[in-house]
N, C-alpha and C positions, 0 to 999 in steps of 0.2 A: 454502145455505151459512151457517154460523154465524159471526157477527161476534165478534171478540175485544174485550174491554173496553179502553177507552182507558186508557193509562198516565198516571197522575198524576205530574206533576213533583214530586219530593221535595226536601227540604232536603239540602244537602251541607255537612256540618260541615268546618271548616278546621282540621286538626290542628296544634297548636302556635301558632296565631294568638292574639294578645291584642287585646282590645277597646280602641280608642283612647279611649273615654270612661271606663270603670270599671277598665281594665287587667287584668281577669280573663283567664286563659288557658283555651283550649279551650271558649269559650262562644259563638263566632261561627259562623255558617253562611251559605251563599249561598241566597237565596230567589229562585227564578226567577219573575218576574212579567212577563207580557206580553212586551215586547221588551227590557226592561232587567232585569238581575240586581241584587239588593240584598244588601249585607252587613248582617246583623242579629245583635245580641247577645241571647241568651236571658236574661241576668242583669239588664241595665239597660234593655233596649229600644232601645238605640242602633241606628240604621240609616242607611245611605248608599248611593247608587247605586255599583255596582262598575264601575270603568273597564275596558273591554275591553282585552285584551292584543293589541297590534299589533306585528307584526314580531318575534315571539318566535323566538329562535334555540335549537335543540336543544342540550342539554348534551353535551359530549364527554368521556368518561372515558378516561384513559390507563392 
């Protein structure tokens, strides 16, 4: 049986988000590393651990 190649975790860019350091829009992405995800800016190199969303409620449209 042939084994499939392992999928590499890729960057997920955050549409419309601004970097807290350089204030540029659409330059931040989520970098999945080990157990913690990091928010990283491609423009200035800013990075911080991303806080997990706890008890998120779904949006209800009327």
